[in-house]
N, C-alpha and C positions, 0 to 999 in steps of 0.2 A: 504493500500500500504506500509505503514511504517513497519507493522508487517511482511509482505511478504519478504521484503528486509532483515529484521533482521533474519528471519528463514533461508533464503538462505545463509546468511553470516555465521551463526552458522553451517549449513551443510557443507559449504566449509571448514570452520576451522576444523571440525571433520575429513573430508576427508584428509586434509593436515596433521593433526596429525597422522592419520592412515598410510598415505603414508610414513611419516618420520619414524614412528615406524617400518614399513615393511622394509624400506631401511636399518635401523639400524640392524634389525634382520638378514637381508641378509648378512650384513658385518660381524656380529658375526658368522654366519653360516660358511662363507668361511674362516674366521680366524681359527675356530675349525677344519675344514676339512684340512686346510693347516698344522696345528699342527699335526694332525693325520698322514698325509702323511709323514711328517718329522720323526715322531715316528716310522712308518713302515719301512722307509729307514734305519734309525739309528739302530733300533732294529734288523732288519734282518742282516745288515752288522756286527754290534757289537757282536751279539750272535754267529754268524758263526765264527767270529774271536776268541772268547773265546773258543769255542769247538775245533777249529783247533789249537789254541795255546797250550791247554792242551794235545791234541793228539800228537803234534809234539815236545813238549819240555819236556824232562825227568824230569827236576826239578819241573815242575808243576803237575806231576802225583802223587799227594798226596791224602790221604783220603778226606780231606776237599774239594779239587778241584773236586772230583767225584760228590760231592753234588752241587758244583758250575755248573758243566756241566748239571746236572739234571735241575737246575734252568734256565739255558740258553736254554735248549731244550723246556721247558715249555713256556718261554718268546718268543722263536722263532715261535712256533706253534701259540701262541696268536696273535702276530703281523701279521703273514702270513695268518691265517685262520679265525680270528674273526674280526679284525679291518677293513678289506675291506668291510665286510657286514655292519659294523657300518657307514662307509662312505656312503654306498648305502641308508641306512635308514635315515641318516641325510639329504641327497640330496632330496630324494623322499618324505620325511616326512610321511613314511608309509612302509608297506610290501606288495609287489605285486607279490611275488613268492609263491612257495608251502609252506603251513603252517608248514608242518613237518620239512622243512629245517630251518625255523625260530626257532622252538623248539630245533633243534639240535645245532644251533648257540648259543642259550641261555645256553643250557646244557654244551657246550664246554667252554664257558666263565667261568661258575661257576666251572667246573672241573679243568681247568687250574689255576684259582685263588686258588682253594683248594690245588692243587699240590704245588704251590708256597709257601703257608703258611706252609704246612707240611715240605717242604724242608728247609725252614728257621728255623723251630724247630729242624730238624735233624742237621743242621749246628751248632746251638747254643749248642745242646747236645754233639756234637762231640768235640767242644772246651772245654765244661765243663768236659767231661770225660778225655780229654787229660791233663787238668790242675790239676784235683783233684784225678785221679786214673790211673796212667800211666800203671801199670800192667794189670788192668782190661781193659784199652783201647786197649792194644795189643791183648788181647784175643777176645775182642768183634768185632774189625774191621777187620775181615777176608774178603776175596773177596766174599765169599758166603753170609755173613751177610750184607755186603754193598749192594750187588745186591738185597737182600730181603728188605732192608730198602727203596731203591729207587723204587722197585716194589710196595711196600706198599703205597708210596707217590702218586701213580697213582690210586691204587685200592680204597683206603679209600674215596677220594672225590666222586667217583662214588657210593659207598655204601651209603654215606650220602645223595646223590641226588635221591636214588631209590624211595622214596615217591613221589617226583615231576615227575620223569620219568613215573611212573605208574599212576600218577595223583590221587593217593589216598590222598595225602596231598600236596597241592600246584600244580601249573601248569605253564609250560613254554609257552610263546607266545609273540606277539608283544605288547609293552607297549607304547601307544602314548605319555604319559607324559614324559617318559625317551627317547623316539625316538630310542629305541633299542629292540632287542629280549631279553627278561628277564623273571624273575618270575612275574606273573601278580599281580595286586594290589587288588584282592579280599581278603576277610578276611582270608581264609585258606592259601593262598600264603604268605600273610604278616606274619601270625603266623609261617609259615615254615621258613621264612626269619629270624625271631627272633631266632628260634631253631638253624639255621645255624650260625648266628652271635655268639651265645653262644658256640656251640660245636666246630666249626671249625675256629673260630677267637678269641673269648674271652679266652677260656681255653688254646689254643696254645700260646697266647700272655702272659698269666700269667706264663706259663712254660718258655718261652724265657726270660722274665724279671728275673725270679728266677735263671736260669742258668747263666745269665750274672752278676747278683749280686754276686753269689757264685764265679764266675771266678774272679771278681774284688777283693773280699775279700781275696781269696786265693793268687792271684798274689801280692796284697798289702803286705800281711804278708811275702810272699816269698822274695819280694824285700827288705824288712827290714832286713831279715836274710842275703840276698846276700850282701847288703851294709856292714853288720858287718863282713862278711867273704870274702870281695872282693879280697884279696891277694891270696886266695886259688883257685879262679876261673881261668881257662885258657881262652884265647881269643875266642876259639871255643864255650865254654860254654856261654860266654857273647853274642856272635852273635846268638846262638840258642834261647836264652831267648828273645833277642830283636826282632828276626823274629817272634816268637810266639805271642808277644805282638802286633806287627803290624798286623798280621793276625786276631787276635781277634778284634782289633779296626775296621778293614775292615768289619768283619762280623756284628759288632754292627751297623755300618753305613748302611749296607744293610738292616738290620731289621728296623732301624729308617725311612729310605726312604720308605720302604714298608708300614709301619704303617701310615706315614704322607699322602701317596698317596691313601691308600686303605680305611681307616676308615671314613674320612669326607664324601666321596661320598656314602659309604654304609649306614651310619647312616642317612644322608640326605634323601636318597631314601626310607629308612624304615619309617621315621617319617612323610614324606610329603604325608599323606593319603588323604588330602583334596585338593590336586593340587594347593597349595598356591604359590609354586615357579614355575617360567616359564620354558618352554622347553629349552630355551637358557641357563639358569642357570644349568639345569640338564646335558646338553651337555658339558658345560665347566667342570662341576663337574666330569663327567665320564672320561674326558680327563686326569684328574690328576691320575686316576688309570692306564691309559695306559703308562704314562710317565716312571713309574718304569721299564717297559719292555725294554725301550731303554737306561735308565740311568745306570742300573747295570754294563754293560760292561765298561762304562766310569769310574765308581767308581773303578773297578778292576785295570784299568790302572793308575788312579790317586793315589791310595792308596797302590799299590803293585808293587814293583820294578821288580819282575820276570815277571809279566803279561805285564808290560810296555815294558820290553826288548823283550818279545815274540812278542808283537804287532809290534814293530819296525822291527824285523827280517822278519815277515810276509809281511809287507809293502815293505821292501827293496827287498825281494825275488820276489814279484809280479812285481815290477818295472823292475827287471832284465829280467824277462820272457816276459815283454811286447814287442811285435814285433815293431822294428823301421821302420819308413817310408823308402821305397826304393828310393834312389836318382838316377835319370837318367842323 
């Protein structure tokens, strides 16, 4: 009798621990879903504002900002077309729709991330060319070449993903551990992930760091010469230099935010072959990647006066056009 009571007590304790763990996981789940809903809302509104601000403000229609628009379009599609499906998989803890749709969602996520990476490289190269080779910059950045660069930023990610699309190397599908439509965790898919990490993340990041180091060294040497010849500079020259420095700093911050949000989750998903980490951890980890899609428009407003002014004008214009209640 004594042993029977002890066994039941142990069983009850196990059930209690399981129930508490289940409740805790549910709280985490809804916290993650709440964060993603906020990201979708902020990302949609913010990126639409960026695109509208550049389109309606002549001062913002610069070469650099055409690449910013490309980044915003990529983020806008991501928050509108990919994140809602992630909410679905998080809630259902599975995929109960057409398998082809899941593969397409995974493909879209990787394509849009690839477009973001390439666009960030193009932004860094744009600043590098402007600072180090002004004459070459003017020849290179014609409307035709800008359009070609932006088109390439969408085509290249698809080309990189062709092996997985055709399922010759890697395969898209639902991954229970990550609770998302993603590249599977079989050996071929994991090896393909390593290839992607090197080709479309590692190499671009090396290029970006190189460009910004060269920009820093060039501007540092230029600033020393400027200080030595300060009397020869007009106020307009000084304002142009200050503006370019602010723009470059903003682009560096954009890169850093992307790197901080993208790489931890990517590397964690790559190395967790043995399912050591929990689903909850992977959900939180994936959320960090999504944050960048909503954060970029905020960064533009915080770090760039012209974007900030354009945002204010848009908001004021919308308030003016809001119909007032009719008084009877």
